[in-house]
C-alpha positions as CSV (number, residue, x, y, z in Angstrom):
1,X,-2.9,1.4,36.8
2,X,0.7,0.9,37.9
3,X,-0.3,-1.9,40.3
4,X,-2.3,-3.6,37.6
5,X,0.6,-3.3,35.2
6,X,2.9,-4.7,37.7
7,X,0.5,-7.6,38.4
8,X,0.1,-8.5,34.7
9,X,3.8,-8.2,34.0
10,X,4.7,-10.3,37.1
11,X,2.1,-13.0,36.2
12,X,3.5,-13.4,32.7
13,X,7.1,-13.4,34.0
14,X,6.5,-15.9,36.8
15,X,4.4,-18.2,34.6
16,X,6.9,-18.5,31.8
17,X,10.1,-18.6,33.9
18,X,8.8,-21.7,35.8
19,X,8.2,-23.7,32.6
20,X,10.8,-26.3,31.4
21,X,10.5,-24.9,27.9
22,X,11.9,-21.5,28.9
23,X,15.0,-23.0,30.5
24,X,15.4,-25.4,27.6
25,X,15.4,-22.4,25.3
26,X,18.0,-20.7,27.5
27,X,20.2,-23.8,27.8
28,X,20.0,-25.0,24.2
29,X,22.8,-22.8,22.9
30,X,25.0,-24.4,25.5
31,X,24.2,-27.9,24.4
32,X,25.3,-27.3,20.8
33,X,29.1,-26.6,21.6
34,X,29.0,-29.4,24.3
35,X,27.6,-31.9,21.7
36,X,30.1,-30.7,19.1
37,X,33.0,-31.1,21.5
38,X,31.8,-34.6,22.5
39,X,31.6,-35.6,18.8
40,X,35.0,-34.2,18.1
41,X,36.5,-36.0,21.1
42,X,34.9,-39.3,20.1
43,X,36.2,-38.9,16.5
44,X,39.7,-38.0,17.7
45,X,39.8,-41.1,19.9
46,X,38.4,-43.5,17.4
47,X,40.2,-42.3,14.2
48,X,43.7,-43.4,15.4
49,X,46.8,-41.9,13.8
50,X,45.8,-39.2,11.3
51,X,49.3,-38.1,10.3
52,X,49.5,-38.4,6.5
53,X,52.2,-40.5,4.8
54,X,54.0,-38.7,2.0
55,X,56.5,-40.2,-0.4
56,X,59.1,-38.0,-2.2
57,X,60.0,-39.2,-5.7
58,X,63.7,-39.5,-6.5
59,X,64.9,-36.6,-4.3
60,X,67.0,-37.7,-1.4
61,X,68.0,-34.1,-0.4
62,X,64.3,-33.0,-0.2
63,X,63.5,-36.1,1.9
64,X,66.2,-35.3,4.3
65,X,65.3,-31.6,4.5
66,X,61.6,-32.4,5.2
67,X,62.6,-34.9,7.9
68,X,65.2,-32.7,9.6
69,X,63.3,-29.3,9.5
70,X,59.9,-30.9,10.3
71,X,58.1,-28.1,8.4
72,X,55.4,-30.5,7.3
73,X,53.3,-32.6,9.6
74,X,53.6,-35.9,7.7
75,X,55.5,-39.1,7.7
76,X,58.2,-38.6,5.0
77,X,59.7,-41.4,2.9
78,X,61.5,-41.7,-0.4
79,X,60.6,-43.7,-3.5
80,X,62.6,-44.3,-6.7
81,X,60.1,-43.4,-9.3
82,X,56.5,-42.3,-10.0
83,X,55.4,-45.8,-10.9
84,X,56.4,-47.1,-7.5
85,X,54.7,-44.2,-5.8
86,X,51.4,-44.7,-7.6
87,X,51.4,-48.4,-6.7
88,X,52.0,-47.6,-3.0
89,X,49.0,-45.2,-3.1
90,X,46.8,-48.0,-4.7
91,X,48.1,-50.4,-2.0
92,X,47.2,-47.8,0.7
93,X,50.7,-47.7,2.0
94,X,51.0,-43.9,1.5
95,X,48.5,-41.1,1.2
96,X,50.3,-39.1,-1.5
97,X,53.6,-38.5,-3.3
98,X,55.6,-35.3,-4.1
99,X,57.5,-34.8,-7.3
100,X,59.9,-31.9,-8.1
101,X,60.6,-31.2,-11.7
102,X,62.2,-28.1,-13.3
103,X,61.8,-26.2,-10.0
104,X,58.1,-27.0,-9.8
105,X,56.3,-29.3,-7.3
106,X,53.4,-31.7,-8.0
107,X,51.6,-33.3,-5.1
108,X,49.4,-36.3,-6.0
109,X,47.1,-37.4,-3.2
110,X,44.9,-40.4,-2.7
111,X,41.1,-39.9,-2.8
112,X,40.5,-42.9,-0.7
113,X,42.8,-42.1,2.2
114,X,41.4,-41.2,5.7
115,X,43.8,-38.3,5.9
116,X,44.1,-35.3,3.5
117,X,46.8,-32.8,2.6
118,X,46.2,-29.1,3.1
119,X,47.4,-27.3,0.0
120,X,48.2,-24.1,1.8
121,X,50.2,-25.8,4.5
122,X,52.2,-27.8,2.0
123,X,52.9,-24.8,-0.2
124,X,54.0,-22.8,2.9
125,X,56.4,-25.6,4.0
126,X,57.9,-25.9,0.5
127,X,58.3,-22.1,0.2
128,X,60.3,-22.1,3.5
129,X,62.6,-24.8,2.1
130,X,63.0,-22.9,-1.2
131,X,63.8,-19.7,0.7
132,X,66.4,-21.5,2.8
133,X,68.0,-23.0,-0.3
134,X,68.2,-19.5,-2.0
135,X,69.7,-18.0,1.1
136,X,72.4,-20.6,1.0
137,X,73.0,-20.0,-2.7
138,X,73.4,-16.3,-2.1
139,X,75.5,-17.0,1.0
140,X,73.1,-15.2,3.4
141,X,73.6,-15.7,7.2
142,X,70.7,-16.9,9.4
143,X,70.4,-13.4,10.8
144,X,70.1,-12.0,7.3
145,X,67.5,-14.6,6.3
146,X,65.5,-13.8,9.5
147,X,65.6,-10.1,8.6
148,X,64.2,-10.8,5.2
149,X,61.3,-12.8,6.6
150,X,60.4,-10.2,9.3
151,X,57.2,-8.3,8.3
152,X,57.0,-4.6,8.3
153,X,56.0,-3.0,11.6
154,X,52.7,-1.1,10.9
155,X,50.4,0.6,13.3
156,X,46.9,1.6,12.1
157,X,45.1,4.6,13.6
158,X,41.9,6.5,12.8
159,X,41.5,10.3,12.6
160,X,38.2,12.1,13.3
161,X,37.1,15.4,14.7
162,X,37.4,13.9,18.1
163,X,41.1,13.3,17.5
164,X,43.3,10.3,16.7
165,X,42.7,6.8,18.0
166,X,43.8,3.3,17.6
167,X,42.3,1.5,14.7
168,X,43.1,-1.0,12.0
169,X,42.1,-4.6,11.4
170,X,42.2,-5.5,15.1
171,X,39.7,-2.9,16.1
172,X,37.5,-3.7,13.1
173,X,37.6,-7.4,13.8
174,X,36.6,-6.9,17.4
175,X,33.8,-4.5,16.4
176,X,32.6,-6.9,13.7
177,X,32.6,-9.7,16.2
178,X,30.3,-7.7,18.5
179,X,28.1,-6.7,15.6
180,X,27.7,-10.3,14.5
181,X,26.9,-11.3,18.1
182,X,24.3,-8.5,18.3
183,X,22.7,-9.6,15.1
184,X,22.6,-13.3,16.1
185,X,21.3,-12.4,19.6
186,X,18.6,-10.2,18.2
187,X,17.5,-12.8,15.6
188,X,17.6,-15.7,18.2
189,X,15.7,-13.8,20.8
190,X,13.1,-12.5,18.3
191,X,12.4,-16.1,17.1
192,X,11.9,-17.2,20.6
193,X,10.0,-14.4,22.3
194,X,7.9,-13.1,19.4
195,X,6.6,-16.6,19.1
196,X,6.1,-16.7,22.9
197,X,4.1,-13.5,23.1
198,X,2.0,-14.5,20.1
199,X,1.2,-17.8,21.7
200,X,0.3,-16.1,25.0
201,X,-2.2,-13.8,23.3
202,X,-3.6,-16.5,21.0
203,X,-4.0,-18.9,24.0
204,X,-6.0,-16.2,25.9
205,X,-8.2,-15.4,22.9
206,X,-8.9,-19.0,21.9
207,X,-9.8,-20.0,25.5
208,X,-11.9,-16.9,26.0
209,X,-9.8,-16.0,29.1
210,X,-9.3,-12.5,27.7
211,X,-12.9,-11.6,28.5
212,X,-12.3,-12.3,32.1
213,X,-9.0,-10.5,32.2
214,X,-10.4,-7.4,30.6
215,X,-13.2,-7.4,33.1
216,X,-10.6,-6.8,35.8
217,X,-8.1,-4.7,33.9
218,X,-8.0,-2.6,30.7
219,X,-6.7,-3.7,27.3
220,X,-3.9,-1.1,27.7
221,X,-2.7,-2.7,30.9
222,X,-2.8,-6.1,29.3
223,X,-0.9,-4.8,26.3
224,X,1.9,-3.1,28.1
225,X,2.0,-5.7,30.9
226,X,2.7,-8.5,28.5
227,X,5.4,-6.6,26.8
228,X,7.1,-5.8,30.2
229,X,6.7,-9.4,31.3
230,X,8.3,-10.8,28.1
231,X,11.0,-8.1,28.3
232,X,11.9,-9.2,31.8
233,X,12.3,-12.8,30.5
234,X,14.6,-11.5,27.8
235,X,16.6,-9.6,30.4
236,X,16.8,-12.8,32.5
237,X,18.0,-14.7,29.4
238,X,20.7,-12.2,28.6
239,X,21.9,-11.8,32.2
240,X,22.2,-15.6,32.5
241,X,24.7,-15.6,29.7
242,X,26.5,-12.5,30.9
243,X,27.1,-14.1,34.3
244,X,28.1,-17.4,32.6
245,X,30.6,-15.7,30.3
246,X,32.1,-13.5,33.0
247,X,32.4,-16.6,35.3
248,X,34.0,-18.7,32.5
249,X,36.4,-15.9,31.6
250,X,37.6,-15.6,35.2
251,X,37.9,-19.4,35.9
252,X,39.5,-20.1,32.5
253,X,41.6,-17.0,32.3
254,X,44.7,-19.1,31.6
255,X,43.1,-20.9,28.7
256,X,44.7,-19.9,25.3
257,X,41.4,-19.6,23.5
258,X,39.9,-17.5,26.3
259,X,43.0,-15.2,26.2
260,X,42.5,-14.6,22.5
261,X,38.8,-13.8,22.8
262,X,39.5,-11.4,25.7
263,X,42.3,-9.7,23.7
264,X,39.8,-9.2,20.8
265,X,37.1,-7.9,23.1
266,X,39.6,-5.4,24.6
267,X,39.9,-4.0,21.2
268,X,36.2,-3.1,20.9
269,X,35.5,0.6,20.6
270,X,33.5,1.8,23.6
271,X,31.3,4.0,21.5
272,X,30.5,1.1,19.2
273,X,29.7,-1.1,22.2
274,X,27.3,1.4,23.8
275,X,25.5,1.9,20.4
276,X,25.2,-1.9,19.9
277,X,23.6,-2.3,23.4
278,X,21.2,0.6,22.8
279,X,20.2,-0.7,19.4
280,X,19.7,-4.2,20.8
281,X,17.3,-2.9,23.5
282,X,15.4,-0.5,21.2
283,X,15.2,-3.1,18.3
284,X,13.9,-5.9,20.5
285,X,11.2,-3.7,22.1
286,X,10.1,-2.5,18.7
287,X,9.7,-6.1,17.4
288,X,7.9,-7.1,20.6
289,X,5.3,-4.4,20.2
290,X,4.9,-5.2,16.5
291,X,4.3,-8.8,17.4
292,X,1.8,-7.9,20.0
293,X,-0.2,-6.0,17.4
294,X,-0.1,-8.8,14.9
295,X,-0.9,-11.4,17.6
296,X,-4.0,-9.5,18.6
297,X,-5.5,-10.5,15.2
298,X,-4.9,-14.2,15.9
299,X,-7.9,-16.3,16.9
300,X,-6.2,-19.6,17.9
301,X,-2.9,-21.3,18.2
302,X,-3.0,-22.6,14.6
303,X,-2.5,-19.0,13.3
304,X,0.5,-18.1,15.4
305,X,3.1,-19.2,12.8
306,X,1.2,-17.4,10.1
307,X,1.3,-14.2,12.3
308,X,5.0,-14.3,13.3
309,X,6.4,-15.4,9.9
310,X,6.4,-11.9,8.3
311,X,8.1,-10.6,11.4
312,X,10.8,-13.2,11.2
313,X,11.4,-12.4,7.5
314,X,11.6,-8.7,8.4
315,X,14.2,-9.3,11.1
316,X,16.5,-11.1,8.6
317,X,16.4,-8.4,5.9
318,X,19.0,-6.2,7.6
319,X,21.3,-9.1,8.5
320,X,21.1,-10.7,5.0
321,X,21.6,-7.2,3.3
322,X,24.8,-6.8,5.3
323,X,26.1,-10.2,4.1
324,X,25.0,-9.9,0.5
325,X,26.1,-6.3,0.2
326,X,29.6,-6.9,1.6
327,X,31.1,-6.9,-1.9
328,X,29.4,-3.5,-2.6
329,X,29.5,-1.8,0.8
330,X,28.9,1.7,-0.6
331,X,25.8,0.8,-2.6
332,X,23.1,3.5,-2.3
333,X,20.4,0.8,-1.5
334,X,22.4,-0.3,1.6
335,X,22.9,3.2,2.7
336,X,19.1,3.9,2.5
337,X,18.3,0.6,4.2
338,X,20.6,1.5,7.1
339,X,18.1,4.3,8.0
340,X,14.9,2.3,7.7
341,X,13.5,1.2,11.1
342,X,13.4,-2.6,11.8
343,X,15.9,-3.2,9.0
344,X,18.6,-0.9,10.6
345,X,18.5,-3.0,13.8
346,X,20.8,-5.7,12.4
347,X,22.3,-3.8,9.4
348,X,23.8,-0.7,11.1
349,X,25.9,-2.5,13.7
350,X,27.7,-4.5,10.9
351,X,28.2,-1.4,8.8
352,X,29.5,0.6,11.8
353,X,31.9,-2.1,12.8
354,X,33.6,-1.9,9.4
355,X,33.5,1.9,9.4
356,X,31.1,2.0,6.4
357,X,28.7,4.1,8.5
358,X,29.8,6.9,10.8
359,X,28.8,7.0,14.5
360,X,26.5,10.0,13.6
361,X,24.7,7.9,10.9
362,X,24.4,5.1,13.4
363,X,22.8,7.3,16.1
364,X,20.5,8.8,13.5
365,X,19.3,5.3,12.6
366,X,18.9,4.5,16.3
367,X,16.8,7.7,16.8
368,X,14.6,6.7,13.9
369,X,14.2,3.3,15.3
370,X,13.3,4.8,18.7
371,X,10.7,7.0,17.0
372,X,9.3,4.0,15.2
373,X,9.1,2.2,18.6
374,X,7.0,5.0,20.1
375,X,4.7,5.2,17.1
376,X,4.3,1.4,17.0
377,X,3.7,1.2,20.7
378,X,1.1,4.0,20.7
379,X,-0.5,2.8,17.5
380,X,-0.6,-0.8,18.9
381,X,-2.7,0.3,21.9
382,X,-5.7,1.0,19.6
383,X,-5.3,-2.1,17.5
384,X,-4.8,-4.3,20.5
385,X,-7.9,-2.9,22.3
386,X,-10.0,-3.2,19.1
387,X,-9.0,-6.7,18.1
388,X,-8.2,-8.5,21.3
389,X,-11.9,-9.4,21.7
390,X,-12.6,-9.7,17.9
391,X,-12.8,-13.1,16.3
392,X,-12.8,-12.4,12.6
393,X,-12.4,-15.2,10.1
394,X,-10.6,-13.0,7.6
395,X,-6.9,-13.5,7.0
396,X,-4.5,-11.8,9.4
397,X,-2.8,-9.6,6.8
398,X,-6.2,-8.4,5.5
399,X,-7.3,-7.5,9.0
400,X,-4.1,-5.6,9.6
401,X,-4.6,-3.5,6.4
402,X,-8.1,-2.8,7.5
403,X,-6.8,-1.5,10.8
404,X,-4.3,0.6,9.1
405,X,-7.0,2.3,7.0
406,X,-9.1,3.0,10.1
């Protein structure tokens, strides 16, 4: 049986890995950032000077301060009154004007200009100027002013039965990044490979090749062989990106963006990382077995989308529950969902990353998902063997319910 299993798995793996569609699937995520970078580069080169032009109304001191301190990325000029400023906006000579009255600022910007003002950036710049003016009024030195602006030195740590460890926003942000990546990877791989295994089975059934295959091997060998073959393709897909990321991080180690990403990854909790990898493996295998079961009920290629659509919806429930429930993280429904197999696959990593679930809760959810994997795999043997040579005209969902009853 082992030789037959190896033969089926190898045949599925070799057939798919040689196809252009597989490598197009693998490389497509790389094309997206490349295209975005190219579009951004073209826009930057063709848009010319994007520095906004700002006129300050009847305030020579503010004009001089903005020009000298350069706290605002804009071309600063002065105008005598609001009427003149408005006319300059209509004539497209400036992009906006700033008025200070009774200690309050008003920024009027053009709606037709190619460049826009960022409210937060302008407010920050004006706040710095106000702070400097107040410091001068109260006769504070530059050292005293700097001391007032220095934020409090705070270190966040977490305490558990295992002891004290580093924590805080840095750790949570790193863990949340990993959990988001895991959820996206699971969803992306599921969309690709559940569809692939469904098409593989549907193609063999519709072309009647399955009869020939089962004459040489058993349904059980075909069932597990296809799962192993698709699993090897997923492993190849993941390893391709692991090698690519490691190579890029080494070759671009001096790049500022790469440095920031690496610093964030260094903050990832090791226990969380191990759990995420285990949940990724167990979750993907569970969905592959479930897809193989549903796909065995398919008669031809036209039914593939009908078969995989419920699986796609199921895979998004956990991820969407995590996003929608972010405002009510301690909701009892979310806590219950985090222990339900197939839903927990994408929900638990996000809850664990923000410390809404404990590591014990996470491993309980993982154990339940592993049990569900074993049950679905064993249960699938019977359904696959029964339906792989069956060509019923009934709807797939109805056939599935009939199989559950039996």
